C-alpha positions, 0 to 999 in steps of 0.5 A, a space after each residue: 182027158 187031162 190037159 198036158 202041162 209044160 212040165 210034161 214036155 219041157 227039156 229038164 236037163 238044161 245047160 246053164 251058165 252062172 252069171 259070172 261066167 264069161 262070153 267065151 264059156 257061154 259060146 263054147 257051151 252053145 257050140 258043144 250042145 248045139 243050142 242057141 240060148 242059155 239060161 243064166 243062173 245064180 245058184 239055181 235061181 234064174 237071173 237072165 238068158 243069153 242067146 247066140 244073137 246076144 253074144 254077137 250084137 251085145 258082145 262081139 259087135 260092141 267089141 266086148 272081150 270074150 273074158 267079159 262076164 255074161 251078165 253084161 250081155 244077158 237079157 235080165 227081164 226074162 219071160 218065164 212060165 210056171 211048170 203047170 202052165 198049159 201048152 195053149 198058154 205057152 203057145 199064146 205067150 210065145 206068139 204075143 212076145 215072138 219068142 222061140 223058147 221060154 225058161 220054166 220055173 218053180 218058185 223062181 228056180 229054173 226047172 226046164 226050158 220049153 222051145 217052139 219045137 217042143 210044142 210043134 210035136 204035141 197035139 195042141 187041142 186049141 186051134 189058136 195055139 197051133 196058129 200061134 206056132 205057125 205065126 212065130 215060125 213065119 216071122 223070123 225077122 231077127 228082132 228082139 233078143 229071144 228068138 
C-alpha cells in the first residue's frame, strides 16, 4: 500500500492575504471563512502567516490600528511542509513544534494547508504519529503564535 502524502489530504483552496492587506481585512476573512489562521503571500510565494491570536496579541493589545498592514503582526519564519511529506512526518513536526496547522508549499509557492483535524481523520499507520496528535490536542496552553 502506498504511503499517503500531505498533498492527498491538505486543503487546497486556501484563503490568503497579501502582505500589504490590513488587520481588518484579515479579521473579516477569518470570520467569513470561520478559520483561525491565514497564510500571507506576496504573489503566490508564502511570506508569513497570521492567526487570530496574532491579531489580538500583536494587533489589538498593542493598540495597533485596524488599518495597519498585516505584515507588521504576521509570523515571518513559518514552518512549512513540502507536498510529498508523509502524514507521519507532518504529525512529528506538529508535535515537535506544537503546531495545529502547517502551510504546504512546492518550491516556495503555497499550494495548501494541513491542519491537525486533517490528520486526525486519517488512519495513520505509525502509532507514534497518532500519539503526537493526542499530545498536541491535550496541550492547549496558548503559547506560541501558530496554535
